[in-house]
Structure formats: structure tokens, C-alpha cells
N, C-alpha and C positions, 0 to 999 in steps of 0.2 A: 504494500500500500504506500503511495507517495506520501512524503513527509507533510505536504500541504494538507492532505486529507486527515492525517493523524492529528495534526495541530488543530484543524477545524473541529474534529470530534471531541478532543479534550477541552477545547474552549467552549463548545456547546454544553458539555456536561457541567462545567463550572457555572456557566451562565444559567442553565436550567435550575440548578440548586439555589443560586442566589435569587433568581427571578421568582421562584416559588416561595422562598422564605420571606422576601420583602412583600410580595403580594398577599401572603397569608397573614403577616403581621398587620398589614394595612386594612385587609378586608375581613379577616376572621373566617373566611370561607375557603374550605379545601377545594371545592369545585371551581370557584372563580379563580383562586390562586393557581390551580392546575391548568386551567385554560390559558391564563396569562403566561404561565411558565412554559407552555408548549408553543404557543403562537409567536410571541415576541422573540425569544431566543433563536428559534428556528430560522426566522427571517433574518435576524442579525447574523447568524452563522453563515448563511449563504452570502450575505454582504461582505463578511469578513474574508471568506474564501477568495472572492473577486478582488477585494482590497489587497490581499497578499499577492495575487497574480499581477496586479497593476504595479505594485512596488517592485516586484522582480523585474518587470520590463523597464522601469525607471533605472534600476541598478545595472541593467545590462546595456544601457545606452552608452555609446562611446563618450568619453569625457572630452569636453571642449577645452582648448587651450585658452588660458587667461591672457588678456592683452597687457 
């Protein structure tokens, strides 16, 4: 499995745990906290994956010489 995907899945698990905990403390509802914890971090994890890909492209660009 590529490192980008492993990183994405570990980030997702941390984010799910934090998202659920915060939503539960704020709402007191396991169902609502579970819904928030599933939807928001999953969307965020996809965004993170593409964010990492974009930064790899930035890092792979040839360096321009300073004047």
C-alpha cells in the first residue's frame, strides 16, 4: 500500500476519534456524534489525500535560480 494511503488512513482514524469525542461532548448524542464523526472526517481525509499529492508536485518542480 502506498505511503500516501497509509498516512491518509491513520489521519482518518485520529480524526474520527477526535470528531466523535468533540461532537459527543457538545451534543450528548451518540447518534448525532457518530454521524458527524463519519461524514466530516471522511470528506476531510479525501481532501487531505489530494492536498498531499499537490504538495508532492510542488516539491518536484525544478527550482528556479534567484537573480
